[in-house]
N, C-alpha and C positions, 0 to 999 in steps of 0.2 A: 521753869518749874513744871514738873510732871505730876498730873493728878491721876491717882489710881482709885478706881471704884470697885468695891467688892459687893457682891450680893449673896446674902445668906439664903440658901434654898432648902433649909431644913424646917421651916415653919409649916403650919397646917395648910396654908394656902397652896403650897407647892406639892403637897402629897397627892392631890388629885384635883381634877376639874370639878368644882362644886355643882355645876349643872349636870355633869355626867353622874355624879354621886346621887343627886336627887332623882334623876331618871332611873337609875338602877334601884334605888329604894322604892320608887313607885311601882316598877315592874315586879319586884319581889313581893310587895304588898298585894298587888293585883293577882298574882299567881296564888298567894295564900288565900285571898278572898274567894277566888274561883274554886280552889280545892276544898276549902271549908264549906262553901255554899253547896258544892256538889254532894259532899258527905252528908250535910244536914238535910237536903232535899231527898236524897236516897233513903235516909233513915226514916223520914216522915212518910214517904211513899210506901216503903216496905211494911211499916206498921199499919198503914191503911189498906194495903192490898190484901186480898184474901182469895180464896179459891173461886170467888164469884167474878173476879176480874182477869181471867187468863186471856192472853192475846191470841194464842194459837196462830194458825195460818203461816207457819214457817218462821215466825218471829222468835228469835232466841235472844235472851234467856226466857222470854215469855211473859215478862212483866215490864211495866213502864219504868220502874226504878232501875232496871238494867240498862236503860238507854239515856239516862240523865248524864250530861257532860258539863263540867265547869271548864270554861275556856277563856283565854286572853288573846285570841286571834279570831279573825273571821272564818267562816266555813271554807273560804277559798285559800286560807293559810296566811293571809297578811296579818302581822302582829298589830295589836292595838297599843297605843302609847300609855293611856291611863284608864283603860276600861276593862271590866271583867263581866262575864255573863254565865248564867247557869240555865241550860235549856235541854229540851228533849231532842236528841239527834236522830233524825230518820233518814240520813243519807245512806245510800247503799241498798235501800229497800225498793221494791217495785212500788208503783203508784198506789195499788190497792193496800199493800202492807203499810206504807207510809201514812195513808189516810187512817187506817185502822189504829195505828200507834198514836197518832196525834189526837184522834177522837177519844181514845182511852185516857190519854194524858189530860185532855180537857175535862173529861168527866171526873177524874180523880182530883184535879185542881179545884173544880167547883165544889167538891165535897170536903177536901182535906185542907186546901189553901197552903200547900207546902211551899210553893214558890213565893207567895205573898209573905208568909211568916218569915222565911229566910231573908227576903229583902228588908223587912222591918228590923230583923236582928242585926243585919249588917249596918243599917242606918243608925241604930242605937250605939253601935261600937265605933262610931266615926271618930270621936275624940281620941280614943286609944290608937286608932289607925293613924291619925294626924301626928301624934307624938312619935309613933314608930317611923313615920316618913322622915322626920327631921333628925333621926339618930345619925351621929357621925358628922353632922354639919355644924360648923362653929362660926 
């Protein structure tokens, strides 16, 4: 007596690796969080910046908002698995220019609280983000 076994590979389990799908969803969400956070912080800083806060000293475009970066990788380039950050990037500047940029960013943050407000907004949208992460998983 010969036993023949057949396996149906058309179900949802065989379409993709669930762990891989989850990680792809996390990375997509983190990239979106970083991009939206960057846009939100830039908009707040641009509204708060005026002619009283020019950076000068060879720093282009001359405002802190022009140096805000949303990222999902470390400054050395190593990608993060489940993290995103929005920060002022002073890489590529001389020490004097970098200090000047960070001092201006600190001053604006203490007055406008752009980074704090954005962090709180992202935290409040957590439930929506959690639902988005689970899309496509059954």
